[in-house]
Each structure stands twice: as C-alpha cells, then as structure tokens.
C-alpha angles and dihedrals in degrees: 000000000000122000134184123201124204132224112315101184099192095312098138095165092054091047092053092048093048093051089050090053096049115089094227122183127196093253096050123109126218123203114197114202100212136252097105091153141055134045096033124081105249117040090149091054092048093054091044091054092047091051089052091047092052089061090058104039139015109275134180115200120200124197118245130202090259092058088047090055094042095051093043088052088054091052101256115159123221139100091260093054111081143116096063091144088068095045099098092044090058101054097283093136090070091052092051091048092052089055093048092247094149098045099086115018091181093062122080106247118237131175116237109272094244090052092049088055091048093053093043091056098050113126131218094222145350126211121196128164110311094349137085116195119202133154101238109003144255118306115254093243090066104042096092091058117101100203109084093189091054092048092051091049091052097042116101119221089246089058094052093043104038111019117124097165105095112027095109097037130097117247142182100233095112093228136086109248112221110198146159130193099089117068117198117246090253092046091240129132113281103233115195100147136206087019105047147340121207115205104178097115098172102263090171092050097055095275125119127278105239137206126180126205117216142253093005091051094225113167127220117192140172130186 
C-alpha cells in the first residue's frame, strides 16, 4: 500500500504514535510531505526517527518550505534552499535548540552526518500512479495544463514549496495532488477529490498528525 504523511513540525511523540497506529507491511511505501522541522519541540528527534524508519520500509522524503529556510539559514547553496531570513520568525529557534545550536557558540555548528545526508536527498515532488505528491501544491497558473511532466518542469521550487493558490481548485492534470503546507481553519483534512487532498492538519497547533492510505483514502490520525 501507499501512504502519505502530513507536516510533522518537530512533533516526535505524535510521529511515533502515528507509526504505531498504521498497519504497515514490509512492501508498503511512505511518502512524507516535508516540514519535519520548526515550531515543535524535537526536530532532531523527528529526523532521527525518519532515518531509522527508512532502514525498515521504503520511504520517500519531500522537502518542505521549513527545510528550505533551515538549510538556507545554515548556508546551504541550491535553488531549493531559500528564505533563511524568515527562519527564526517561523519557529526555527526550536529547531536550532533541538540540534544543540546554542550550547557552544565558540564551536562551528555542523549537522550530524546522517542528517546532512537526509536533507541532501530530499525531493521536490514524487509522482506515483494516479497521485502527485508535493509539499505545497501546484501554482494556479499551471493547473489547466494536462501534462504533469511539463508542469513539473515549469514549476519553480518556490511554487512547489510555498504556493497556497490552487489547493481547493479543480484542475486538468489527471492526477490527485496530495499536499501539506496549508492547514484548514478547523484543522481537518482538505478534501477536494478527485483533484487534491490536503493533509496538513496542524499537528504543531494542537491538531492531529495525519496519514492517508491510498488508493482507499483511509485516514490515520493521532493527537
């Protein structure tokens, strides 16, 4: 089976509880939609758990806008790393604290090697069968196109990581877009089938952490 997991935002305890609740089998695949860091208390622990999980089951890890800000803040180059000037304003201090950034100001800070590898391998999107997985969504200017490959070639990283313009709109892409990034005001799943499903349910704001199993669209949630 195929699963997608919404924005975790440093909520290690919720991640552990969600994984316990999901009836995972060795041949399943999990797609994580990004935003592992910021706002919640244990970004380091979340990434550590995801690295462990990837040794047990097939995982795809997307980059979210919060990883983009974090890595830009740390000086990483790359078109998908940007927004570092807004990192601390968006809960980045809690991420830095979880990594021990403030403990020794004289030492040059480095991520653990396994975490560096994790962040280096994050993807902007994943397409599988009838589904397209992205962190934020497809920009509104592309949603009337019918060629997904063309749209992905033309999409800028800032569109895939930050766009909030098209999540609830119909489109002609021929796939269901599974995305995070934009929790609904009531912190519920954003159903817009067959066009899209938004599964950022505000785990760091007191809402549940959500996973969806595909294609039967069964939800798994923990608070």
